[in-house]
C-alpha positions in Angstrom: 0.0 0.0 0.0 1.4 3.3 -1.0 1.4 6.1 1.5 1.8 9.8 1.4 4.1 9.8 4.4 7.1 10.5 2.2 6.1 14.2 2.1 7.1 14.5 -1.5 6.0 17.8 -3.0 4.6 17.9 -6.5 6.3 19.6 -9.4 5.8 23.4 -8.9 4.0 23.4 -12.3 1.5 20.8 -11.3 -1.1 23.3 -10.2 -1.2 24.9 -13.7 -1.1 21.4 -15.3 -4.1 20.2 -13.2 -6.0 23.4 -14.0 -5.3 23.2 -17.7 -6.3 19.5 -17.7 -9.6 20.2 -16.0 -10.4 22.9 -18.4 -9.5 20.8 -21.4 -11.5 17.9 -20.1 -14.5 20.1 -19.6 -14.1 21.6 -23.0 -14.2 18.2 -24.6 -17.1 17.1 -22.4 -19.3 20.0 -23.7 -18.8 18.9 -27.3 -19.4 15.2 -26.5 -22.4 16.0 -24.4 -24.1 18.0 -27.1 -23.4 15.3 -29.6 -24.3 12.2 -27.5 -27.1 10.8 -25.3 -27.2 13.9 -23.1 -27.9 16.3 -26.0 -31.4 16.9 -24.6 -29.8 18.8 -21.7 -29.0 21.6 -24.1 -32.5 21.8 -25.6 -32.7 25.5 -25.0 -36.5 26.1 -24.7 -37.3 22.9 -22.8 -34.5 23.1 -20.4 -35.1 26.8 -19.8 -38.7 26.0 -18.9 -37.4 23.4 -16.5 -35.9 26.2 -14.4 -39.4 27.4 -13.6 -40.6 24.0 -12.4 -40.5 22.9 -8.7 -37.3 21.0 -7.9 -39.3 17.9 -7.0 -41.3 17.9 -10.2 -40.5 14.6 -12.0 -40.8 16.3 -15.4 -38.0 18.7 -14.4 -35.1 17.1 -16.2 -32.6 19.7 -14.9 -33.5 18.9 -11.3 -33.6 15.1 -12.0 -30.1 15.2 -13.4 -28.8 17.1 -10.4 -30.4 14.5 -8.1 -29.1 11.6 -10.1 -25.5 13.0 -9.7 -26.1 13.6 -6.0 -27.2 10.0 -5.4 -24.5 8.6 -7.6 -21.7 10.3 -5.7 -22.9 9.0 -2.4 -22.7 5.4 -3.7 -19.3 6.0 -5.4 -17.4 7.7 -2.5 -18.8 5.8 0.5 -16.7 2.6 0.1 -13.3 4.5 -0.4 -11.9 3.2 2.9 -12.1 -0.4 1.7 -8.6 -1.5 1.0 -9.3 -2.7 -2.5 -10.3 0.8 -3.6 -7.4 2.8 -2.4 -5.3 2.2 -5.5 -8.0 1.1 -7.8 -7.8 3.4 -10.8 -11.4 3.0 -12.0 -12.7 3.8 -8.5 -10.6 7.0 -8.1 -11.3 8.1 -11.7 -15.0 7.9 -11.1 -14.8 10.3 -8.2 -13.0 13.0 -10.2 -15.4 12.3 -13.0 -18.4 13.0 -10.7 -16.9 16.3 -9.7 -16.2 17.3 -13.3 -19.7 16.4 -14.4 -21.1 18.6 -11.6 -18.9 21.5 -12.7 -20.2 21.1 -16.3 -23.8 20.9 -15.2 -23.6 23.9 -13.0 -22.0 26.0 -15.8 -24.7 24.8 -18.2 -27.3 26.2 -15.8 -25.4 29.5 -15.4 -25.5 29.8 -19.2 -29.3 29.2 -19.3 -29.8 32.0 -16.8 -27.6 34.5 -18.4 -28.4 33.9 -22.1 -30.7 36.3 -23.9 -31.7 33.6 -26.4 -30.6 30.2 -27.8 -27.8 31.6 -29.9 -26.4 33.4 -26.9 -26.7 30.3 -24.8 -24.6 28.3 -27.3 -22.1 31.1 -27.6 -21.6 31.2 -23.8 -21.5 27.4 -23.5 -18.8 27.0 -26.1 -16.7 30.1 -25.6 -15.3 28.8 -22.3 -15.8 25.6 -20.3 -16.6 27.2 -16.9 -17.8 30.4 -15.4 -15.0 30.7 -12.8 -11.2 30.9 -12.5 -10.3 27.3 -12.4 -6.6 28.1 -11.9 -7.3 30.1 -8.7 -9.4 27.3 -7.1 -6.9 24.6 -8.0 -3.9 26.7 -6.7 -5.7 27.0 -3.4 -6.0 23.2 -3.2 -2.4 22.5 -4.2 -1.0 25.1 -1.8 2.2 23.6 -0.3 0.9 24.0 3.3 -2.4 22.3 2.5 -0.6 19.5 0.6 1.7 19.0 3.6 -1.3 18.7 5.9 -2.9 16.0 3.8 0.5 14.2 3.3 0.9 14.1 7.1 -2.4 12.3 7.6 -2.6 8.5 8.0 -4.3 6.6 5.2 -7.6 6.2 7.0 -7.6 9.8 8.2 -6.9 11.0 4.7 -9.8 8.9 3.4 -12.2 10.1 6.1 -11.3 13.7 5.1 -12.0 13.2 1.4 -15.2 11.2 2.0 -16.6 13.7 4.5 -15.7 16.6 2.2 -17.3 14.9 -0.8 -20.5 14.3 1.0 -20.6 17.9 2.4 -19.9 19.3 -1.1 -22.7 17.1 -2.5 -25.2 18.4 0.1 -24.2 22.0 -0.4 -24.4 21.7 -4.2 -27.9 20.2 -4.1 -29.1 23.0 -1.9 -27.8 25.5 -4.5 -29.5 23.8 -7.3 -32.8 23.7 -5.4 -32.3 27.4 -4.6 -32.1 28.4 -8.3 -35.4 26.7 -9.2 -37.1 28.5 -6.3 -35.7 31.8 -7.5 -36.6 31.1 -11.2 -40.2 30.2 -10.3 -40.6 33.6 -8.7 -38.9 35.5 -11.6 -40.4 33.8 -14.7 -40.3 35.6 -18.1 -41.1 34.2 -21.5 -37.9 35.3 -23.2 -34.7 37.2 -22.6 -32.0 36.8 -20.0 -33.3 35.4 -16.7 -30.5 36.7 -14.5 -27.3 38.8 -14.4 -24.0 38.2 -12.7 -25.3 40.0 -9.6 -28.4 37.8 -9.3 -28.7 34.8 -6.9 -28.9 32.0 -9.5 -25.6 33.0 -11.3 -23.9 33.5 -8.0 -25.1 30.1 -6.8 -24.0 28.3 -9.9 -20.6 29.9 -9.7 -20.3 28.8 -6.1 -21.3 25.3 -7.1 -18.5 25.3 -9.8 -16.0 26.4 -7.2 -17.1 23.7 -4.7 -16.8 21.0 -7.3 -13.5 22.3 -8.8 -11.9 22.3 -5.3 -13.2 18.8 -4.6 -11.9 17.6 -8.0 -8.4 18.9 -7.2 -8.6 17.4 -3.7 -9.5 14.0 -5.2 -6.5 14.3 -7.5 -4.3 15.1 -4.5 -5.6 12.1 -2.6 -5.3 9.8 -5.6 -1.7 10.9 -6.1 -1.0 10.2 -2.4 -1.7 6.5 -2.9 0.4 6.4 -6.1 3.9 7.6 -4.7 2.9 11.2 -5.2 3.1 10.6 -8.9 0.5 12.8 -10.5 1.1 11.2 -13.9 -0.5 8.1 -12.5 -3.7 9.8 -11.4 -6.6 8.4 -13.3 -9.4 10.1 -15.1 -12.4 8.8 -17.1 -13.1 10.0 -20.6 -15.1 13.2 -20.9 -18.3 11.6 -22.0 -21.4 10.0 -20.5 -20.5 7.3 -18.0 -22.5 4.9 -20.1 -20.1 5.5 -23.0 -16.8 5.6 -21.1 -14.5 2.9 -22.5 -11.7 3.1 -20.0 -9.3 5.1 -17.8 -7.0 7.8 -19.1 -4.0 9.6 -17.6 -4.0 13.2 -18.9 -1.6 14.4 -16.3 1.1 12.1 -17.8 1.2 14.3 -20.9 
């Protein structure tokens, strides 16, 4: 069993590499999503109308997707302390995948709120992969002092930390998604932009992106800690629907 007790520090450039990798993954996921089985999530008029529906309405596909991701992460992260999963690449890759899909979904909703029409929605969706500064969030997670703290933890303590943080982020994110539907129901309009950068839904979806980006970076750090601090060995899944994923990839090895 590999441990992080060696206190190896990552290459000084790893923060930028992780940030660039996350943005590239998210960029590819946008294209794959709109061309694959999840293309319905970018159906502008229907998904815009979803925002006005109650969060518990079963016809609200936006809410149903958020809840599906919420339930899936609980199932995926809870067994992490079992010894067979600590160095299992598929297991670790799924956890980072869950974070990245939540980033993408939160940004998609931000675009729905800010867009003036379908053309504007597509422009916003494709001109950048996120609505936040990924580099700033990742740099905070890969701060040397923070890395040293995680490195100094025992294996079980480190896993308790990432499991608890994952579940907390999951809860906070679901609350934010619930909030935006409540807000949208009270601010319905047939066309035009629904919210600006100063309005609650956009702020909430940016906060969700920050939460999941930080958690994605934390999962990468924990995965590296069980792989001799070698970030090149940290696994990812392909940037497409989990149903279509063929295997594990290692983009930090590039």
